[in-house]
C-alpha positions in Angstrom: 146.1 -77.9 144.5 143.5 -75.2 144.4 143.8 -73.0 147.5 141.5 -70.1 148.4 142.7 -67.6 151.0 140.2 -65.4 152.8 141.2 -62.4 154.9 139.9 -58.9 155.7 143.4 -57.5 155.8 146.1 -57.9 153.2 149.3 -55.9 152.4 149.4 -53.7 150.4 145.7 -52.9 150.6 145.6 -52.5 154.4 148.2 -51.5 157.0 150.9 -53.9 157.9 150.3 -56.2 160.9 150.6 -60.0 161.6 147.3 -60.7 159.9 147.8 -58.6 156.8 151.3 -59.9 156.3 150.3 -63.5 156.7 147.5 -63.0 154.3 150.2 -61.9 151.7 153.1 -64.2 152.6 151.4 -67.6 152.7 149.6 -67.3 149.4 152.8 -66.1 147.7 154.7 -69.1 149.1 152.0 -71.6 148.1 151.7 -70.0 144.6 155.5 -70.4 144.2 155.1 -74.1 144.9 152.9 -74.4 141.8 149.5 -74.3 143.5 146.5 -72.5 141.9 145.9 -69.8 144.5 143.3 -67.0 144.8 142.7 -64.5 147.5 139.5 -62.8 148.6 139.1 -59.7 150.8 136.5 -56.9 151.2 136.8 -53.8 149.0 137.0 -51.4 151.9 136.5 -47.7 151.1 140.1 -47.1 152.3 141.4 -48.9 149.3 142.4 -46.7 146.4 141.0 -48.4 143.3 143.0 -46.4 140.8 146.3 -46.8 142.5 145.8 -50.5 143.0 144.2 -51.0 139.5 141.0 -52.6 140.6 138.4 -53.3 138.0 134.9 -54.8 138.1 134.4 -58.4 136.9 131.5 -57.8 134.6 130.7 -61.5 134.0 130.0 -61.7 137.7 127.7 -58.8 137.8 124.0 -59.1 138.8 124.4 -61.3 141.9 122.6 -60.4 145.1 123.1 -61.6 148.7 120.3 -61.8 151.2 121.4 -60.8 154.7 118.8 -60.7 157.5 116.0 -60.7 154.9 117.6 -57.7 153.1 118.6 -58.1 149.4 122.0 -56.6 148.8 123.8 -56.2 145.5 127.2 -58.1 145.3 129.9 -56.5 143.2 133.1 -58.3 142.5 136.4 -56.5 141.6 139.8 -57.9 140.9 143.4 -56.8 140.9 146.8 -58.4 140.6 149.3 -58.3 143.5 152.2 -56.0 142.6 155.0 -58.0 140.9 153.0 -61.2 141.3 150.9 -63.3 138.9 148.4 -63.7 141.8 144.8 -62.4 141.6 143.0 -60.8 144.5 139.2 -60.7 144.4 137.4 -57.9 146.3 133.9 -58.3 147.7 132.1 -54.9 147.3 128.8 -53.4 148.4 128.0 -49.8 149.0 126.0 -50.4 152.1 128.8 -52.4 153.9 132.1 -51.4 152.5 132.0 -47.9 150.9 132.8 -46.1 154.2 136.4 -44.9 154.6 137.2 -47.3 157.5 137.7 -51.0 158.1 136.1 -52.1 161.4 135.4 -48.9 163.4 134.5 -45.2 163.1 136.7 -42.2 163.8 135.8 -42.4 167.4 137.1 -46.0 167.7 133.6 -47.5 168.0 132.9 -50.7 166.1 130.4 -50.4 163.4 127.0 -51.7 164.4 126.7 -53.8 161.3 130.0 -55.6 161.5 128.1 -58.9 161.9 126.2 -58.3 158.7 129.3 -57.3 156.9 130.9 -60.6 157.9 127.9 -62.6 156.8 127.7 -60.8 153.5 131.5 -61.2 153.0 131.6 -65.0 153.5 128.4 -65.7 151.6 129.6 -63.5 148.8 132.8 -65.4 148.4 131.2 -68.8 148.3 128.6 -67.7 145.8 131.3 -66.1 143.7 133.6 -69.2 143.4 130.5 -71.3 142.5 129.7 -68.9 139.7 133.3 -68.9 138.6 133.1 -72.8 138.7 136.4 -72.7 140.5 136.3 -75.3 143.3 139.2 -75.1 145.8 140.6 -78.1 147.5 141.2 -76.0 150.6 139.7 -72.8 151.9 142.0 -71.0 154.4 140.3 -68.3 156.3 142.3 -65.9 158.5 141.2 -63.6 161.4 138.0 -63.0 163.4 135.9 -61.4 160.6 136.2 -64.6 158.6 135.2 -66.9 161.5 131.8 -67.5 159.9 133.3 -69.0 156.7 133.7 -72.5 158.2 130.2 -72.3 159.6 128.6 -71.4 156.3 130.7 -73.8 154.3 129.9 -76.7 156.6 126.3 -75.9 157.5 124.6 -73.5 155.0 126.1 -75.2 151.9 126.1 -78.7 153.3 123.6 -79.9 150.7 125.3 -78.2 147.7 127.4 -80.8 145.8 129.7 -78.1 144.6 131.1 -77.6 148.1 131.5 -81.3 148.9 134.9 -82.4 150.0 136.4 -78.8 150.4 138.6 -78.8 153.5 138.5 -75.9 155.9 141.6 -74.4 157.5 141.2 -71.5 160.0 144.1 -69.3 161.2 143.5 -67.7 164.6 145.0 -64.3 165.3 145.1 -62.2 168.4 143.5 -59.0 167.0 140.6 -58.6 169.5 137.8 -56.1 169.7 136.1 -54.9 172.8 132.5 -55.8 173.6 130.2 -57.8 171.3 128.9 -57.6 167.8 125.1 -57.2 167.3 123.1 -58.8 170.0 120.7 -60.2 167.3 123.5 -61.8 165.3 122.1 -65.3 166.0 118.8 -64.3 164.5 120.4 -63.0 161.4 122.4 -66.2 160.8 119.4 -68.4 161.8 117.5 -66.7 159.0 119.8 -68.7 156.6 118.5 -71.9 158.2 121.6 -72.7 160.2 120.5 -74.8 163.2 120.5 -73.2 166.7 122.8 -75.8 168.1 125.6 -74.5 165.8 125.1 -71.0 167.0 125.5 -71.4 170.8 128.7 -69.3 171.0 127.2 -66.5 169.0 124.4 -65.9 171.5 127.1 -63.7 173.0 129.2 -62.7 170.0 132.4 -61.7 171.6 135.8 -61.9 169.9 136.6 -65.2 171.7 133.2 -66.7 170.8 133.6 -65.8 167.2 136.9 -67.7 167.1 135.3 -70.7 168.8 132.7 -70.8 166.1 135.4 -70.8 163.5 137.3 -73.5 165.3 134.3 -75.8 165.8 133.6 -75.9 162.0 137.2 -76.2 160.7 139.3 -79.3 159.8 142.6 -77.7 160.7 143.5 -74.8 163.0 146.6 -72.7 162.5 148.1 -70.5 165.2 148.6 -67.2 163.4 150.2 -65.2 166.2 153.1 -66.3 168.5 150.8 -65.7 171.5 147.1 -66.3 171.6 144.7 -65.7 174.6 144.8 -68.6 177.1 141.1 -69.2 176.7 141.5 -69.7 173.0 144.6 -72.0 173.3 142.7 -74.1 175.8 139.7 -74.3 173.6 141.7 -75.4 170.6 143.5 -78.1 172.7 140.2 -79.4 174.1 138.6 -79.5 170.6 141.1 -82.2 169.5 141.3 -80.6 166.1 144.4 -80.9 163.9 146.3 -78.0 165.3 149.4 -76.3 163.7 151.3 -74.1 166.1 152.9 -70.8 165.1 156.1 -71.0 163.1 158.1 -69.0 160.7 156.9 -68.8 157.1 160.1 -70.4 155.9 159.3 -73.6 157.8 155.6 -73.3 157.2 156.3 -73.3 153.5 157.7 -76.8 153.9 154.9 -78.0 156.2 151.9 -76.6 154.4 151.9 -78.8 151.3 151.9 -81.8 153.7 149.0 -80.3 155.5 147.1 -80.0 152.3 147.8 -83.6 151.5 146.7 -84.7 155.0 143.2 -83.1 154.7 142.4 -84.5 151.3 
């Protein structure tokens, strides 16, 4: 199968935590099973391009993404995971990802444009795989900053035949942020023609409400951390979605191919 993994954190490009380790371990396991696997993440300014041997994909140059009526250049870079025949694609843009930080400034305050960075990231990925003509069977997004991926796949690209029949898996992690993203996040997404009824949670774009948006538009939900907030666990259970509880990667390695078969 073709499986696309999407995460904003990935060892060895970002510090180790449950999200960045999962973003590495699961693709490696599925790649070892003979699947065609690719990974996408942002090219944060904290990533040393020379050390990790990133290079720009010239044949993908010239693409632009519109976010909130602003035309932004999309740059795609690629590298191979150390000791793995596994490619990582990096979504890059000077406005959103050049800064030497991931989510917050030196004072610990979240960047005001994290909502736009998320929109640019997920739209950039979907446009890139279309230009590559590489259609995955499954997209597996991980973490809060990828929560818009299921929404854009199911709603924004609903009339694009290229994206028909792609199944959406979303892994939920307990890596919260305080407060809310931009209060006009709904308007920025509505600019892309996504109906208001699909944006009800994002009228108050808290960590929990971002996850709920990802859950609503996914086919399968995976519990990424051993413990999730009670509010999120209850929401998943009430959603009646196909839900896979947290388990070791050794056992998940055996379960995941069956999961892929079930969502075909």
